[in-house]
C-alpha positions as CSV (number, residue, x, y, z in Angstrom):
1,X,19.1,-63.5,23.2
2,X,22.9,-64.0,24.7
3,X,25.9,-62.6,22.4
4,X,29.4,-62.9,24.0
5,X,32.4,-61.3,22.6
6,X,36.1,-61.2,23.3
7,X,36.2,-62.8,26.5
8,X,39.6,-62.8,28.1
9,X,40.8,-64.1,31.4
10,X,43.9,-64.4,33.1
11,X,45.4,-66.0,36.5
12,X,48.9,-64.4,37.0
13,X,50.8,-65.2,34.1
14,X,48.6,-68.1,32.7
15,X,46.0,-67.1,29.9
16,X,42.9,-69.4,30.8
17,X,40.7,-67.6,28.1
18,X,41.9,-66.1,24.9
19,X,39.1,-64.1,23.1
20,X,36.1,-66.3,23.0
21,X,32.8,-65.8,21.4
22,X,29.6,-67.4,21.5
23,X,25.9,-66.4,20.7
24,X,23.1,-68.4,22.1
25,X,19.4,-68.1,20.7
26,X,16.3,-68.7,22.8
27,X,15.9,-72.1,23.2
28,X,19.4,-73.5,22.5
29,X,20.9,-76.0,24.3
30,X,24.8,-75.4,23.9
31,X,27.3,-78.0,25.3
32,X,30.8,-77.3,25.8
33,X,33.3,-80.0,25.6
34,X,37.1,-80.1,26.3
35,X,39.8,-81.5,28.3
36,X,41.0,-80.5,31.6
37,X,42.3,-77.0,31.9
38,X,40.8,-75.7,28.5
39,X,38.7,-72.6,30.4
40,X,35.5,-74.2,29.9
41,X,34.1,-73.4,33.6
42,X,36.2,-70.4,33.7
43,X,34.2,-69.2,30.9
44,X,30.9,-70.0,32.4
45,X,32.0,-68.5,35.7
46,X,33.0,-65.2,33.9
47,X,29.6,-64.8,32.5
48,X,27.8,-64.8,36.0
49,X,30.6,-62.8,37.4
50,X,31.6,-65.7,40.0
51,X,35.1,-64.7,37.9
52,X,35.7,-61.2,36.9
53,X,37.1,-61.3,33.2
54,X,40.0,-59.3,32.2
55,X,38.2,-58.2,28.8
56,X,34.8,-59.0,26.9
57,X,31.3,-58.0,26.6
58,X,27.9,-59.5,27.1
59,X,24.6,-58.6,25.5
60,X,21.8,-60.6,27.3
61,X,18.5,-59.3,26.1
62,X,18.5,-55.8,25.4
63,X,21.4,-55.2,28.1
64,X,25.0,-54.6,27.4
65,X,27.8,-55.3,29.8
66,X,31.5,-55.2,30.2
67,X,32.3,-58.4,31.9
68,X,35.8,-56.5,33.3
69,X,33.9,-53.3,34.7
70,X,30.3,-54.0,35.0
71,X,28.9,-52.3,38.3
72,X,27.2,-54.1,41.3
73,X,23.8,-53.3,39.7
74,X,24.4,-54.6,36.3
75,X,26.0,-57.9,38.0
76,X,22.8,-58.4,40.0
77,X,20.5,-57.7,37.1
78,X,22.6,-60.4,35.1
79,X,22.2,-63.1,38.4
80,X,18.4,-62.3,38.3
81,X,18.2,-63.4,34.7
82,X,20.2,-66.0,34.9
83,X,20.8,-69.2,36.9
84,X,23.7,-71.4,37.7
85,X,23.9,-75.2,38.4
86,X,27.4,-76.4,40.5
87,X,28.8,-79.6,40.0
88,X,28.8,-80.0,43.7
89,X,25.2,-78.9,44.4
90,X,25.8,-75.9,47.0
91,X,22.9,-76.5,49.0
92,X,22.6,-75.2,52.3
93,X,23.1,-78.3,54.8
94,X,21.0,-76.4,57.3
95,X,17.9,-76.1,55.2
96,X,15.3,-78.5,53.5
97,X,15.1,-79.2,50.0
98,X,12.0,-76.9,49.7
99,X,13.9,-74.2,51.7
100,X,16.9,-74.3,49.5
101,X,14.8,-73.6,46.2
102,X,13.0,-71.0,47.9
103,X,15.6,-69.0,48.8
104,X,16.5,-67.9,45.4
105,X,12.8,-66.4,45.2
106,X,12.5,-64.9,48.5
107,X,15.9,-63.7,49.2
108,X,17.2,-63.0,45.7
109,X,14.0,-61.5,44.3
110,X,12.1,-60.4,47.5
111,X,9.1,-62.8,46.6
112,X,6.6,-63.1,49.2
113,X,6.7,-66.6,51.4
114,X,3.4,-68.1,50.4
115,X,4.1,-67.4,46.7
116,X,7.6,-68.8,46.6
117,X,6.8,-71.9,48.4
118,X,4.1,-72.6,45.9
119,X,6.3,-72.2,43.1
120,X,9.4,-73.9,44.9
121,X,7.0,-77.0,45.6
122,X,6.0,-77.1,41.6
123,X,9.9,-77.1,41.0
124,X,10.7,-80.0,43.0
125,X,7.7,-81.8,41.5
126,X,9.0,-81.6,38.0
127,X,12.4,-82.8,39.1
128,X,10.7,-85.7,40.8
129,X,11.2,-84.5,44.3
130,X,7.9,-83.7,45.3
131,X,8.2,-86.3,48.2
132,X,11.5,-85.2,49.6
133,X,10.6,-81.3,49.7
134,X,11.3,-81.6,54.0
135,X,14.5,-83.7,53.3
136,X,17.6,-82.3,54.3
137,X,20.7,-82.6,51.9
138,X,22.1,-85.1,54.1
139,X,19.2,-87.3,53.5
140,X,19.1,-87.2,49.9
141,X,21.6,-89.2,47.5
142,X,23.8,-87.1,45.2
143,X,21.5,-87.3,42.3
144,X,18.4,-85.8,44.4
145,X,21.0,-83.1,45.7
146,X,21.8,-82.1,42.2
147,X,18.0,-82.4,41.1
148,X,17.3,-79.9,44.0
149,X,19.7,-78.0,42.2
150,X,18.1,-77.8,39.3
151,X,14.9,-77.2,40.8
152,X,16.4,-73.9,42.3
153,X,17.5,-72.9,39.0
154,X,14.2,-73.8,37.2
155,X,12.3,-71.7,40.0
156,X,13.4,-68.2,39.6
157,X,12.3,-68.7,35.7
158,X,15.7,-67.4,34.3
159,X,16.3,-66.5,30.6
160,X,19.4,-69.0,30.5
161,X,20.6,-71.9,33.0
162,X,24.2,-72.4,33.0
163,X,25.5,-76.0,34.0
164,X,28.8,-76.7,35.0
165,X,29.5,-80.5,35.0
166,X,26.4,-81.2,36.4
167,X,26.7,-85.0,37.0
168,X,30.6,-85.3,37.4
169,X,30.3,-85.5,41.0
170,X,27.6,-88.2,40.8
171,X,28.0,-91.8,41.2
172,X,27.5,-93.5,37.7
173,X,24.1,-94.9,38.6
174,X,23.0,-91.5,39.6
175,X,23.6,-89.9,36.4
176,X,20.9,-91.0,34.7
177,X,18.2,-89.5,36.8
178,X,20.0,-85.6,36.6
179,X,20.1,-85.9,32.8
180,X,16.7,-87.2,32.2
181,X,15.4,-83.9,33.9
182,X,18.2,-82.0,31.9
183,X,16.5,-83.5,28.8
184,X,12.9,-82.4,29.9
185,X,14.1,-79.0,30.2
186,X,15.7,-79.2,26.6
187,X,12.4,-80.5,25.2
188,X,10.4,-77.7,27.0
189,X,12.7,-75.3,25.3
190,X,14.4,-74.2,28.2
191,X,17.9,-72.0,27.0
192,X,20.8,-73.9,28.4
193,X,24.7,-73.7,28.4
194,X,26.2,-76.8,29.6
195,X,30.0,-77.6,30.5
196,X,29.7,-81.6,30.5
197,X,31.9,-84.9,29.9
198,X,28.2,-86.7,29.1
199,X,28.7,-87.1,25.5
200,X,25.3,-89.2,24.8
201,X,23.8,-86.0,26.1
202,X,25.5,-83.8,23.9
203,X,24.3,-86.0,20.7
204,X,20.8,-86.3,22.0
205,X,20.1,-82.9,23.3
206,X,22.5,-80.1,21.8
207,X,21.5,-77.8,19.2
208,X,25.1,-76.7,19.3
209,X,28.5,-78.3,20.4
210,X,31.8,-76.7,21.1
211,X,35.0,-77.8,21.6
212,X,37.4,-75.7,23.7
213,X,41.2,-76.5,24.2
214,X,43.9,-74.0,25.3
215,X,41.2,-71.2,26.3
216,X,39.6,-70.9,22.6
217,X,36.9,-72.3,21.0
218,X,38.4,-75.0,18.4
219,X,35.3,-75.9,16.7
220,X,31.6,-75.6,16.9
221,X,28.8,-76.9,15.0
222,X,25.8,-79.4,15.2
223,X,26.1,-82.4,17.0
224,X,26.3,-84.6,13.8
225,X,29.3,-82.5,12.6
226,X,31.1,-82.6,15.6
227,X,30.9,-86.0,16.4
228,X,30.8,-87.6,12.7
229,X,32.7,-85.1,10.8
230,X,35.0,-82.8,13.1
231,X,37.3,-80.6,11.0
232,X,40.2,-79.8,13.1
233,X,42.7,-82.4,14.2
234,X,42.7,-81.5,17.8
235,X,38.9,-82.2,17.7
236,X,39.3,-85.4,16.3
237,X,42.5,-86.3,18.6
238,X,40.0,-85.5,21.6
239,X,37.3,-87.6,20.4
240,X,39.6,-90.8,19.3
241,X,41.1,-90.4,23.1
242,X,37.6,-90.7,24.5
243,X,37.0,-93.7,22.1
244,X,40.0,-95.3,23.2
245,X,38.2,-95.2,26.9
246,X,35.4,-96.9,26.2
247,X,33.8,-99.0,23.5
248,X,30.2,-98.8,24.8
249,X,28.9,-96.7,22.5
250,X,29.0,-95.8,18.5
251,X,29.9,-92.5,18.8
252,X,33.5,-91.4,19.1
253,X,32.8,-89.8,22.5
254,X,31.5,-91.4,25.3
255,X,33.7,-91.7,28.2
256,X,34.2,-89.2,31.4
257,X,37.7,-87.5,31.3
258,X,39.4,-85.4,34.2
259,X,37.6,-82.0,34.2
260,X,38.2,-78.7,36.1
261,X,37.0,-78.5,39.6
262,X,35.9,-74.8,40.6
263,X,35.6,-73.4,44.1
264,X,32.0,-73.7,44.9
265,X,30.4,-70.5,45.7
266,X,27.4,-70.1,48.1
267,X,23.9,-69.3,46.8
268,X,24.4,-66.0,48.5
269,X,26.4,-65.0,45.5
270,X,23.9,-65.6,42.8
271,X,21.1,-63.5,44.8
């Protein structure tokens, strides 16, 4: 359902993405791992036009788009068929949880308010926040705010949801609730592309794991292949470094490492 080819991106003289290719099938959970500066976040942002790629093509459904020269109407179409969960929530502080979820439906899709409210309430219920619908972001924990962000993404019923480090801004004790929601989405067959440092989630929920470094995909395969039998020396080095940081799990990759922090964008950018 999603085919991405030859994505390139420079920031000045720095080549951040070097001919990146990826295929995503319906129901896939693609987890992208890699060290800080490897291009993971820039890759996701390029696919939703939060960054304009210098080159590359994307086929989403039956539509082919040039990631560098796509017109405004094509970008709007992509954003109506995808959703993005930010690492820093990106909720409107002056709107309740319910209103934040409704915005993508009323503003982004022109849905009548009553219909949008019913859908938004169901989405909040699915992430365990039905009783927090009238709370403002300042009244919610970080984990609850991120679950509102996931509900906002779910509500528009996108073809694919992109997650950019959805737990990196959370206190450790709040991570589990967000990951539980994401695992439920995976069980429900929601197509996801996830940049994360949560190795246990990658092992348990991913259909494919990708390791990026230096703006390229170094290795990709099933969780078993990547975590148990990585072929590339750079992948093994990365996993070994994670193992050295935390001995709490039998897998060779478990602990957080520093990751990219993108400039947040308002929900209006995705409408």
